[in-house]
C-alpha positions in Angstrom: -5.1 7.1 -32.0 -7.1 4.4 -30.2 -10.8 4.7 -30.9 -12.2 1.5 -29.4 -11.3 -1.7 -27.6 -11.4 -4.7 -29.9 -14.1 -7.0 -28.5 -12.2 -10.3 -29.1 -9.2 -9.0 -27.2 -11.3 -7.7 -24.3 -13.1 -11.1 -24.1 -9.8 -12.9 -24.1 -8.5 -10.8 -21.2 -11.7 -11.7 -19.3 -11.2 -15.3 -20.0 -7.6 -15.2 -18.8 -8.7 -13.5 -15.5 -11.5 -16.0 -15.0 -9.6 -19.1 -15.9 -6.4 -18.0 -14.1 -3.9 -19.0 -16.7 -3.3 -18.4 -20.4 -3.5 -22.1 -21.1 -6.8 -22.5 -19.4 -8.2 -19.5 -21.2 -7.0 -20.9 -24.5 -8.9 -24.2 -23.8 -12.1 -22.2 -22.8 -11.9 -20.1 -26.0 -10.9 -23.0 -28.2 -7.7 -21.3 -29.5 -4.0 -21.8 -29.0 -2.2 -20.4 -25.9 0.0 -18.4 -28.3 -3.1 -16.8 -29.8 -4.3 -15.8 -26.3 -0.8 -14.4 -25.5 -0.8 -12.4 -28.7 -4.3 -10.9 -28.1 -3.3 -9.8 -24.6 0.0 -8.3 -25.9 -1.8 -6.4 -28.7 -4.4 -5.1 -26.3 -1.8 -3.9 -23.8 0.1 -2.2 -26.7 -3.2 -0.6 -27.8 -4.0 0.9 -24.4 -0.4 1.6 -23.5 -0.6 -0.1 -20.2 0.2 -3.4 -18.5 -3.2 -5.1 -17.9 -2.2 -8.4 -16.3 0.2 -9.5 -13.6 1.7 -12.8 -14.8 1.2 -14.5 -11.5 -0.4 -17.8 -10.7 -3.3 -17.3 -11.0 -3.1 -14.3 -13.3 -4.4 -11.1 -11.7 -5.5 -7.9 -13.4 -3.6 -4.6 -12.7 -5.6 -1.5 -11.8 -5.9 -0.7 -15.5 -6.8 -4.3 -16.2 -9.6 -4.1 -13.7 -11.2 -1.4 -15.8 -11.1 -3.5 -18.9 -12.4 -6.6 -17.0 -15.3 -4.5 -15.7 -16.0 -3.3 -19.2 -15.9 -6.9 -20.5 -18.4 -8.1 -17.9 -20.7 -5.2 -18.5 -20.5 -5.9 -22.2 -21.4 -9.6 -21.6 -24.3 -8.6 -19.4 -25.7 -6.2 -22.0 -25.2 -8.7 -24.8 -27.0 -11.4 -22.8 -29.9 -9.0 -21.9 -30.3 -8.0 -25.6 -30.3 -11.6 -26.8 -32.9 -12.5 -24.2 -35.2 -9.7 -25.3 -34.7 -10.5 -29.0 -35.3 -14.2 -28.4 -32.1 -15.0 -30.3 -30.8 -18.6 -30.3 -34.0 -20.2 -29.1 -35.3 -20.2 -25.5 -33.3 -17.6 -23.5 -31.6 -18.9 -20.3 -31.8 -17.1 -17.0 -29.9 -13.9 -16.4 -26.8 -14.4 -14.3 -26.2 -11.7 -11.6 -23.0 -11.7 -9.4 -23.5 -9.9 -6.1 -21.1 -9.4 -3.2 -22.8 -9.4 0.2 -21.6 -9.6 3.8 -22.1 -12.7 5.9 -24.5 -11.1 8.5 -26.8 -9.8 5.8 -26.8 -13.2 4.1 -27.7 -14.8 7.5 -30.5 -12.4 8.3 -32.4 -10.3 5.7 -30.8 -10.7 2.3 -31.9 -14.2 1.3 -35.5 -13.6 2.2 -35.3 -10.5 0.0 -33.9 -12.5 -2.9 -36.9 -14.8 -2.7 -39.1 -11.7 -3.5 -37.3 -11.0 -6.8 -39.8 -11.4 -9.7 -39.2 -14.6 -11.6 -39.7 -13.0 -15.0 -37.0 -12.7 -16.3 -35.5 -15.8 -14.4 -32.3 -15.0 -12.5 -29.4 -17.1 -11.4 -27.5 -15.5 -8.5 -23.8 -15.9 -8.0 -23.2 -14.6 -4.4 -19.8 -13.7 -3.1 -19.5 -13.5 0.7 -17.2 -10.7 1.8 -17.0 -8.2 4.6 -19.2 -5.1 4.0 -16.0 -2.9 4.1 -14.5 -4.9 1.2 -17.4 -5.7 -1.1 -16.9 -2.5 -3.0 -13.4 -3.8 -4.0 -15.0 -6.7 -5.8 -17.1 -4.2 -7.8 -13.9 -2.2 -8.5 -12.2 -5.4 -9.8 -15.1 -6.2 -12.0 -15.8 -9.5 -10.3 -19.4 -8.6 -9.4 -22.2 -6.5 -10.8 -23.6 -5.3 -7.5 -22.7 -5.2 -3.8 -24.0 -4.6 -0.3 -21.4 -2.3 1.1 -20.7 0.1 4.0 -19.3 2.7 1.6 -21.6 5.5 0.4 -18.9 6.6 -2.1 -19.7 5.2 -5.5 -17.1 3.0 -7.3 -16.3 4.4 -10.7 -19.1 3.5 -13.1 -21.5 2.6 -10.3 -24.6 4.1 -8.7 -25.4 4.0 -5.0 -28.7 3.5 -3.1 -29.0 3.7 0.7 -30.3 0.5 2.3 -30.4 1.2 6.0 -28.6 0.6 9.3 -27.7 -3.0 10.4 -28.0 -3.0 14.1 -25.7 -5.1 16.3 -26.2 -5.7 20.0 -23.2 -6.2 22.4 -24.1 -9.4 24.2 -22.7 -12.4 26.1 -23.6 -15.6 27.8 -25.0 -14.9 31.4 -22.3 -16.9 33.1 -19.6 -15.3 31.0 -20.9 -11.9 32.0 -21.1 -12.8 35.7 -17.4 -13.9 35.6 -16.0 -10.8 33.8 -18.3 -7.9 34.6 -16.6 -5.6 37.2 -17.7 -2.0 37.5 -18.3 0.2 34.5 -18.4 -1.4 31.0 -15.7 0.7 29.5 -13.3 -0.5 32.3 -13.7 -4.2 32.1 -14.7 -4.9 28.5 -11.3 -4.2 26.9 -9.8 -7.1 28.9 -12.6 -9.6 28.3 -12.3 -12.5 25.8 -14.0 -11.5 22.5 -15.3 -13.3 19.4 -14.4 -11.8 16.0 -15.4 -13.0 12.6 -11.9 -13.2 11.1 -8.6 -11.3 11.2 -10.1 -8.5 9.1 -13.1 -8.0 11.4 -12.7 -4.6 13.2 -16.3 -4.3 14.4 -15.6 -5.3 18.0 -12.5 -3.1 18.1 -14.4 -0.1 16.8 -17.1 -0.6 19.5 -14.6 -0.9 22.4 -12.5 2.0 21.0 -15.6 4.2 21.0 -16.2 3.3 24.7 -12.7 3.3 26.1 -10.2 4.5 23.5 -8.5 1.1 23.2 -9.0 -2.0 21.1 -10.8 -5.1 22.3 -8.8 -7.8 24.1 -6.0 -9.7 22.3 -7.7 -12.8 23.8 -10.0 -13.3 20.8 -11.6 -16.3 19.0 -12.1 -16.3 15.2 -15.4 -17.8 14.1 -15.9 -17.1 10.4 -19.6 -17.7 10.0 -22.5 -15.6 11.1 -24.4 -18.5 12.7 -21.2 -19.8 14.3 -20.3 -16.4 15.7 -23.8 -16.2 17.3 -23.5 -19.7 18.8 -20.0 -19.0 20.1 -21.2 -16.0 22.0 -24.2 -17.9 23.3 -21.9 -20.7 24.4 -19.8 -18.3 26.5 -16.6 -18.4 24.5 -16.5 -14.6 24.5 -18.6 -11.5 24.1 -19.5 -10.1 20.7 -21.7 -7.8 18.6 -24.5 -10.0 17.4 -26.9 -9.0 14.6 -30.1 -7.8 16.2 -32.4 -10.4 14.3 -30.2 -13.2 15.6 -29.8 -11.7 19.1 -33.4 -11.0 20.0 -34.7 -14.6 20.3 -31.7 -15.5 22.4 -32.1 -12.4 24.6 -35.8 -13.3 25.1 -34.9 -16.9 26.1 -32.1 -15.8 28.5 -29.4 -17.6 26.4 -27.8 -14.1 25.9 -27.7 -11.0 28.0 -27.0 -7.5 26.8 -23.8 -6.0 28.1 -25.7 -2.8 28.9 -29.4 -2.4 28.2 -30.1 -0.2 25.2 -26.6 -0.1 24.0 -26.1 -1.0 20.3 -23.8 -0.4 17.3 -25.1 0.5 13.9 -23.4 -0.2 10.5 -24.8 1.8 7.5 -25.3 -0.4 4.4 -25.6 0.7 0.8 -26.4 -1.0 -2.5 -23.9 -0.3 -5.3 -24.3 -1.6 -8.9 -23.1 -1.0 -12.4 -24.8 1.8 -14.3 -26.3 -0.6 -16.8 -29.8 -0.7 -18.3 -30.3 -4.5 -17.6 -33.8 -5.4 -16.7 -32.9 -8.2 -14.3 -30.4 -6.1 -12.4 -32.9 -3.2 -12.1 -35.6 -5.6 -10.7 -33.2 -7.1 -8.2 -32.0 -3.6 -7.1 -35.6 -2.4 -6.5 -36.5 -5.6 -4.6 -33.4 -5.6 -2.4 -33.8 -1.9 -1.6 -37.5 -2.3 -0.6 -36.8 -5.4 1.5 -33.9 -3.6 3.3 -36.2 -0.7 4.1 -38.4 -3.2 6.0 -35.6 -5.1 7.7 -33.0 -2.5 8.6 -33.2 0.6 10.7 -33.5 3.9 8.8 -30.4 5.9 8.0 -30.2 9.3 9.6 -31.5 12.0 7.2 
């Protein structure tokens, strides 16, 4: 009966996933490719499941994701313990991988990061992903924490509410003058629209709530938060602009609200591994406090 996962095999699996191939993992671990292959085979036999898809690059299966997540958590705990014990000389900075959506990165998240205490020192590895997909990076074990739109905790994670990210439907004044005709729900579905990328459903959700149909097929993909804002201001199409980015442009007249007072809110949550790691706890507390100041309150 299996009682534990051998650490060397678990670390080898993580190396293969991170490096992408068995040969690259062997070079990183300073062993032979056959040794890597044998460790993975033994681990798969031990758990009774296939852990890796032998693609290029190698990808973990659903079971493999569980082991990868365990390996990263083990590495984080080991690093935290060594830092507290002062083992191997001067400890380096803690490394935290966090998935965050582009609009948060462009508005409130980076200022929040600057408020994180510098003891212990932290190196951030940020992954930019849509808020509807950041939880998947947690599930895969690629990140330790994420800003997500899902309140449902990923296995092995805890959830904290952050707040509502508010978006304002806006357009260039000339664009609005050309396309506005009657009630918003009648003309908006046919008007050119800006979307972040092919996976961005925000504008479709908004139009669907108004009129029961998706936004226009005449759509432009602009995959940066700042570029999205600038494309709307330039008159390429209408779009849902994050409130902090929209306000200055509305005040200057570069943008006009499609309908005064109308907005679209996206709930955001902080999810992280259930680990007693000091740096991760400090970051979580700081991000949560900063979000409470920057975002609108979630309904009770």
